[in-house]
VEXMARVEX-783081 format. One record per residue (C-alpha): residue number from 1; residue in three letters; chain; x, y, z. Coordinates in nm, 2 decimals. Example, Ala and Ser with C-alpha at 12.3 -4.5 7.8 and 13.67 -1.06 7.14 Angstrom:
% VEXMARVEX-783081
ATOM / i / aa / ch / u / v / w
ATOM / 1 / Ala / A / 1.23 / -0.45 / 0.78 .
ATOM / 2 / Ser / A / 1.37 / -0.11 / 0.71 .
This chain:
% VEXMARVEX-783081
ATOM / i / aa / ch / u / v / w
ATOM / 1 / Met / A / 11.41 / 12.64 / 20.32 .
ATOM / 2 / Tyr / A / 11.40 / 12.68 / 20.72 .
ATOM / 3 / Arg / A / 11.08 / 12.60 / 20.89 .
ATOM / 4 / Leu / A / 10.92 / 12.82 / 21.15 .
ATOM / 5 / Gly / A / 10.67 / 12.71 / 21.43 .
ATOM / 6 / Tyr / A / 10.42 / 12.97 / 21.53 .
ATOM / 7 / Ile / A / 10.22 / 12.95 / 21.86 .
ATOM / 8 / Asp / A / 9.92 / 13.19 / 21.87 .
ATOM / 9 / Glu / A / 9.57 / 13.14 / 22.02 .
ATOM / 10 / Asp / A / 9.41 / 13.37 / 21.77 .
ATOM / 11 / Ala / A / 9.35 / 13.21 / 21.41 .
ATOM / 12 / Gly / A / 9.35 / 13.55 / 21.23 .
ATOM / 13 / Gln / A / 9.72 / 13.61 / 21.38 .
ATOM / 14 / Arg / A / 9.82 / 13.27 / 21.27 .
ATOM / 15 / Asn / A / 9.70 / 13.33 / 20.92 .
ATOM / 16 / Gln / A / 9.86 / 13.67 / 20.91 .
ATOM / 17 / Phe / A / 10.20 / 13.50 / 21.03 .
ATOM / 18 / Arg / A / 10.16 / 13.25 / 20.76 .
ATOM / 19 / Gln / A / 10.12 / 13.51 / 20.48 .
ATOM / 20 / Thr / A / 10.40 / 13.74 / 20.60 .
ATOM / 21 / Phe / A / 10.66 / 13.47 / 20.61 .
ATOM / 22 / Lys / A / 10.55 / 13.21 / 20.37 .
ATOM / 23 / Glu / A / 10.78 / 13.34 / 20.09 .
ATOM / 24 / Asp / A / 11.10 / 13.33 / 20.31 .
ATOM / 25 / Phe / A / 11.02 / 13.02 / 20.54 .
ATOM / 26 / Glu / A / 10.81 / 12.70 / 20.56 .
ATOM / 27 / Val / A / 10.55 / 12.78 / 20.84 .
ATOM / 28 / Tyr / A / 10.39 / 12.54 / 21.08 .
ATOM / 29 / Leu / A / 10.11 / 12.70 / 21.27 .
ATOM / 30 / Val / A / 10.06 / 12.52 / 21.61 .
ATOM / 31 / Glu / A / 9.68 / 12.52 / 21.65 .
ATOM / 32 / Gly / A / 9.63 / 12.45 / 22.02 .
ATOM / 33 / Phe / A / 9.31 / 12.41 / 22.23 .
ATOM / 34 / Glu / A / 9.16 / 12.56 / 22.53 .
ATOM / 35 / Gly / A / 9.34 / 12.36 / 22.83 .
ATOM / 36 / Ile / A / 9.64 / 12.25 / 22.61 .
ATOM / 37 / Thr / A / 9.96 / 12.20 / 22.82 .
ATOM / 38 / Ile / A / 10.28 / 12.39 / 22.74 .
ATOM / 39 / Asp / A / 10.46 / 12.06 / 22.68 .
ATOM / 40 / Glu / A / 10.19 / 11.95 / 22.43 .
ATOM / 41 / Leu / A / 10.22 / 12.27 / 22.25 .
ATOM / 42 / Ile / A / 10.60 / 12.25 / 22.24 .
ATOM / 43 / Asn / A / 10.58 / 11.87 / 22.15 .
ATOM / 44 / Glu / A / 10.34 / 11.95 / 21.88 .
ATOM / 45 / Ala / A / 10.60 / 12.21 / 21.71 .
ATOM / 46 / Phe / A / 10.89 / 11.97 / 21.74 .
ATOM / 47 / Asp / A / 10.70 / 11.68 / 21.59 .
ATOM / 48 / Asn / A / 10.68 / 11.88 / 21.28 .
ATOM / 49 / His / A / 11.06 / 11.95 / 21.26 .
ATOM / 50 / Ile / A / 11.09 / 12.32 / 21.31 .
ATOM / 51 / Asp / A / 11.40 / 12.51 / 21.33 .
ATOM / 52 / Leu / A / 11.29 / 12.81 / 21.53 .
ATOM / 53 / Leu / A / 10.99 / 12.86 / 21.75 .
ATOM / 54 / Val / A / 10.81 / 13.19 / 21.74 .
ATOM / 55 / Ile / A / 10.56 / 13.27 / 22.03 .
ATOM / 56 / Asp / A / 10.29 / 13.51 / 22.09 .
ATOM / 57 / Tyr / A / 10.28 / 13.66 / 22.44 .
ATOM / 58 / Glu / A / 9.94 / 13.73 / 22.55 .
ATOM / 59 / Met / A / 9.75 / 13.41 / 22.56 .
ATOM / 60 / Glu / A / 9.65 / 13.37 / 22.90 .
ATOM / 61 / Glu / A / 9.28 / 13.42 / 22.85 .
ATOM / 62 / Phe / A / 9.27 / 13.10 / 22.63 .
ATOM / 63 / Tyr / A / 9.56 / 12.89 / 22.74 .
ATOM / 64 / Gly / A / 9.58 / 12.99 / 23.09 .
ATOM / 65 / Tyr / A / 9.94 / 13.09 / 23.05 .
ATOM / 66 / Asn / A / 10.14 / 13.36 / 22.84 .
ATOM / 67 / Gly / A / 10.41 / 13.31 / 22.60 .
ATOM / 68 / Asp / A / 10.69 / 13.39 / 22.87 .
ATOM / 69 / Ser / A / 10.60 / 13.05 / 23.03 .
ATOM / 70 / Ile / A / 10.63 / 12.86 / 22.71 .
ATOM / 71 / Ala / A / 10.96 / 13.03 / 22.64 .
ATOM / 72 / Arg / A / 11.09 / 12.93 / 22.98 .
ATOM / 73 / Arg / A / 10.97 / 12.57 / 22.96 .
ATOM / 74 / Leu / A / 11.14 / 12.55 / 22.62 .
ATOM / 75 / Asn / A / 11.46 / 12.69 / 22.76 .
ATOM / 76 / Ala / A / 11.45 / 12.44 / 23.04 .
ATOM / 77 / Ile / A / 11.41 / 12.12 / 22.80 .
ATOM / 78 / Lys / A / 11.62 / 12.28 / 22.49 .
ATOM / 79 / Pro / A / 11.82 / 12.56 / 22.62 .
ATOM / 80 / Asn / A / 12.01 / 12.59 / 22.29 .
ATOM / 81 / Phe / A / 11.70 / 12.60 / 22.07 .
ATOM / 82 / Pro / A / 11.64 / 12.94 / 21.90 .
ATOM / 83 / Ala / A / 11.30 / 13.09 / 22.00 .
ATOM / 84 / Ile / A / 11.15 / 13.45 / 22.01 .
ATOM / 85 / Ile / A / 10.85 / 13.62 / 22.13 .
ATOM / 86 / Phe / A / 10.64 / 13.80 / 21.88 .
ATOM / 87 / Thr / A / 10.39 / 14.03 / 22.04 .
ATOM / 88 / Ser / A / 10.17 / 14.35 / 22.03 .
ATOM / 89 / His / A / 10.25 / 14.39 / 22.40 .
ATOM / 90 / Glu / A / 10.63 / 14.43 / 22.43 .
ATOM / 91 / Ser / A / 10.63 / 14.62 / 22.74 .
ATOM / 92 / Asp / A / 10.41 / 14.36 / 22.93 .
ATOM / 93 / Ala / A / 10.63 / 14.10 / 22.77 .
ATOM / 94 / Leu / A / 10.95 / 14.27 / 22.90 .
ATOM / 95 / Asp / A / 10.83 / 14.26 / 23.25 .
ATOM / 96 / Phe / A / 10.83 / 13.88 / 23.25 .
ATOM / 97 / Val / A / 11.07 / 13.73 / 23.02 .
ATOM / 98 / Asp / A / 11.41 / 13.61 / 23.12 .
ATOM / 99 / Asp / A / 11.60 / 13.74 / 22.82 .
ATOM / 100 / Ala / A / 11.49 / 14.08 / 22.68 .
ATOM / 101 / Asn / A / 11.66 / 14.00 / 22.35 .
ATOM / 102 / Ile / A / 11.41 / 13.73 / 22.25 .
ATOM / 103 / Val / A / 11.10 / 13.98 / 22.26 .
ATOM / 104 / Asn / A / 11.01 / 14.15 / 21.92 .
ATOM / 105 / Gly / A / 10.72 / 14.38 / 21.83 .
ATOM / 106 / Lys / A / 10.43 / 14.28 / 21.57 .
ATOM / 107 / Asp / A / 10.41 / 14.64 / 21.47 .
ATOM / 108 / Ile / A / 10.65 / 14.56 / 21.18 .
ATOM / 109 / Trp / A / 10.34 / 14.39 / 21.00 .
ATOM / 110 / Ser / A / 10.22 / 14.71 / 20.92 .
ATOM / 111 / Gly / A / 10.28 / 14.84 / 20.54 .
ATOM / 112 / Asp / A / 10.51 / 15.12 / 20.71 .
ATOM / 113 / His / A / 10.78 / 14.88 / 20.82 .
ATOM / 114 / His / A / 10.89 / 14.69 / 20.53 .
ATOM / 115 / Leu / A / 11.26 / 14.74 / 20.60 .
ATOM / 116 / Glu / A / 11.21 / 14.64 / 20.97 .
ATOM / 117 / Leu / A / 11.04 / 14.33 / 20.86 .
ATOM / 118 / Glu / A / 11.31 / 14.22 / 20.62 .
ATOM / 119 / Val / A / 11.57 / 14.27 / 20.90 .
ATOM / 120 / Phe / A / 11.34 / 14.07 / 21.13 .
ATOM / 121 / Lys / A / 11.36 / 13.79 / 20.86 .
ATOM / 122 / Lys / A / 11.73 / 13.82 / 20.84 .
ATOM / 123 / Lys / A / 11.74 / 13.78 / 21.22 .
ATOM / 124 / Leu / A / 11.54 / 13.47 / 21.23 .
ATOM / 125 / Lys / A / 11.76 / 13.31 / 20.95 .
ATOM / 126 / Ser / A / 12.07 / 13.41 / 21.14 .
ATOM / 127 / Leu / A / 11.95 / 13.26 / 21.48 .
ATOM / 128 / Ile / A / 11.87 / 12.92 / 21.29 .
ATOM / 129 / Thr / A / 12.20 / 12.92 / 21.09 .
ATOM / 130 / Thr / A / 12.40 / 13.00 / 21.40 .
ATOM / 131 / Asn / A / 12.24 / 12.72 / 21.60 .
ATOM / 132 / Lys / A / 12.29 / 12.47 / 21.30 .
ATOM / 133 / Asn / A / 12.65 / 12.56 / 21.26 .
ATOM / 134 / Arg / A / 12.72 / 12.51 / 21.64 .
ATOM / 135 / Ile / A / 12.57 / 12.16 / 21.60 .
ATOM / 136 / Ile / A / 12.81 / 12.09 / 21.30 .
ATOM / 137 / Glu / A / 13.10 / 12.21 / 21.47 .
ATOM / 138 / Thr / A / 13.03 / 12.03 / 21.78 .
ATOM / 139 / Glu / A / 12.97 / 11.69 / 21.59 .
ATOM / 140 / Glu / A / 13.32 / 11.75 / 21.40 .
ATOM / 141 / Arg / A / 13.50 / 11.80 / 21.73 .
ATOM / 142 / Leu / A / 13.33 / 11.49 / 21.87 .
ATOM / 143 / Lys / A / 13.48 / 11.29 / 21.57 .
ATOM / 144 / Val / A / 13.81 / 11.42 / 21.66 .
ATOM / 145 / Leu / A / 13.78 / 11.31 / 22.02 .
ATOM / 146 / Glu / A / 13.61 / 10.99 / 21.94 .
ATOM / 147 / Ala / A / 13.91 / 10.88 / 21.72 .
ATOM / 148 / Lys / A / 14.15 / 10.98 / 21.98 .
ATOM / 149 / Lys / A / 13.95 / 10.79 / 22.25 .
ATOM / 150 / Asn / A / 13.98 / 10.48 / 22.03 .
ATOM / 151 / Gly / A / 14.34 / 10.53 / 21.98 .
ATOM / 152 / Ser / A / 14.57 / 10.67 / 22.25 .
ATOM / 153 / Gly / A / 14.30 / 10.76 / 22.48 .
ATOM / 154 / Leu / A / 14.16 / 11.10 / 22.61 .
ATOM / 155 / Glu / A / 14.32 / 11.33 / 22.86 .
ATOM / 156 / Pro / A / 14.10 / 11.43 / 23.16 .
ATOM / 157 / Asn / A / 14.03 / 11.77 / 23.01 .
ATOM / 158 / Glu / A / 13.94 / 11.62 / 22.67 .
ATOM / 159 / Glu / A / 13.71 / 11.38 / 22.86 .
ATOM / 160 / Asp / A / 13.52 / 11.66 / 23.03 .
ATOM / 161 / Glu / A / 13.51 / 11.83 / 22.69 .
ATOM / 162 / Tyr / A / 13.37 / 11.51 / 22.52 .
ATOM / 163 / Val / A / 13.10 / 11.49 / 22.80 .
ATOM / 164 / Glu / A / 13.01 / 11.85 / 22.76 .
ATOM / 165 / Leu / A / 12.97 / 11.83 / 22.39 .
ATOM / 166 / Asn / A / 12.75 / 11.54 / 22.42 .
ATOM / 167 / Asn / A / 12.53 / 11.69 / 22.66 .
ATOM / 168 / Phe / A / 12.50 / 12.00 / 22.44 .
ATOM / 169 / Leu / A / 12.38 / 11.75 / 22.16 .
ATOM / 170 / Asp / A / 12.14 / 11.58 / 22.40 .
ATOM / 171 / Lys / A / 11.97 / 11.90 / 22.45 .
ATOM / 172 / Ser / A / 11.97 / 11.97 / 22.09 .
ATOM / 173 / Phe / A / 11.81 / 11.67 / 21.94 .
ATOM / 174 / Glu / A / 11.53 / 11.41 / 22.04 .
ATOM / 175 / Gly / A / 11.61 / 11.07 / 22.14 .
ATOM / 176 / Asp / A / 11.84 / 10.91 / 22.38 .
ATOM / 177 / Arg / A / 12.23 / 11.02 / 22.32 .
ATOM / 178 / His / A / 12.36 / 10.97 / 22.68 .
ATOM / 179 / Leu / A / 12.69 / 10.82 / 22.73 .
ATOM / 180 / Ser / A / 12.74 / 10.48 / 22.88 .
ATOM / 181 / Arg / A / 12.95 / 10.49 / 23.22 .
ATOM / 182 / Thr / A / 13.18 / 10.26 / 23.05 .
ATOM / 183 / Phe / A / 13.32 / 10.54 / 22.86 .
ATOM / 184 / Tyr / A / 13.48 / 10.73 / 23.14 .
ATOM / 185 / Ser / A / 13.81 / 10.67 / 23.28 .
ATOM / 186 / Glu / A / 13.84 / 10.54 / 23.66 .
ATOM / 187 / Asn / A / 13.92 / 10.90 / 23.78 .
ATOM / 188 / Thr / A / 13.62 / 11.05 / 23.59 .
ATOM / 189 / Asn / A / 13.39 / 10.77 / 23.75 .
ATOM / 190 / Lys / A / 13.50 / 10.84 / 24.08 .
ATOM / 191 / Arg / A / 13.43 / 11.23 / 24.01 .
ATOM / 192 / Leu / A / 13.09 / 11.14 / 23.90 .
ATOM / 193 / Asp / A / 13.03 / 10.90 / 24.18 .
ATOM / 194 / Ala / A / 13.13 / 11.18 / 24.44 .
ATOM / 195 / Leu / A / 12.90 / 11.44 / 24.27 .
ATOM / 196 / Ile / A / 12.61 / 11.19 / 24.28 .
ATOM / 197 / Glu / A / 12.67 / 11.14 / 24.65 .
ATOM / 198 / Lys / A / 12.69 / 11.50 / 24.73 .
ATOM / 199 / Thr / A / 12.37 / 11.56 / 24.54 .
ATOM / 200 / Gln / A / 12.19 / 11.29 / 24.73 .
ATOM / 201 / Glu / A / 12.29 / 11.43 / 25.05 .
ATOM / 202 / Leu / A / 12.16 / 11.77 / 24.96 .
ATOM / 203 / Ile / A / 11.84 / 11.61 / 24.86 .
ATOM / 204 / Asn / A / 11.83 / 11.44 / 25.19 .
ATOM / 205 / Lys / A / 11.85 / 11.75 / 25.38 .
ATOM / 206 / Leu / A / 11.54 / 11.91 / 25.20 .
ATOM / 207 / Pro / A / 11.22 / 11.92 / 25.43 .
ATOM / 208 / Asn / A / 10.97 / 11.66 / 25.35 .
């Protein structure tokens, strides 16, 4: 059964979320405290092995920030991880989120919206399944490239693909999966060195 994490400063809303979704998902309620940081909230959710994060929008009065800030930070550190904003203030949320598709209304909790609620649950499962399938496909492709790397060696375009796929997995899992520089060919290392040098030049040009 898939595991949802839910962030909401209101205990009553957290309880309602659990009651609504417990038949279809395992539910972990993130019970933050006043002054908790965004990273602490996100880490608590991931420490409990969630498959998707559901975030309330209007929480600034308690936490000092709203759900859009949490979603933005999550996208920065785990851009491939599925997350949605679940709110009674859709119009306000839409003014601030980067992706309008992640905003969903809590009105489906009412008894008049049974069909919409079932569609919403199906949507959550689809988001999780799509992410998991992409990870599986990535790992399978990496096995093929790994075998070729250890055999005849990779072509330059395959090296680029190998790095890109590993970067995707880096951002999908906890832990250190970074490739050693010994993996890359001499030409690839030269391209990396040139990129690093160019980046450093740009940094040096920034005002102090």
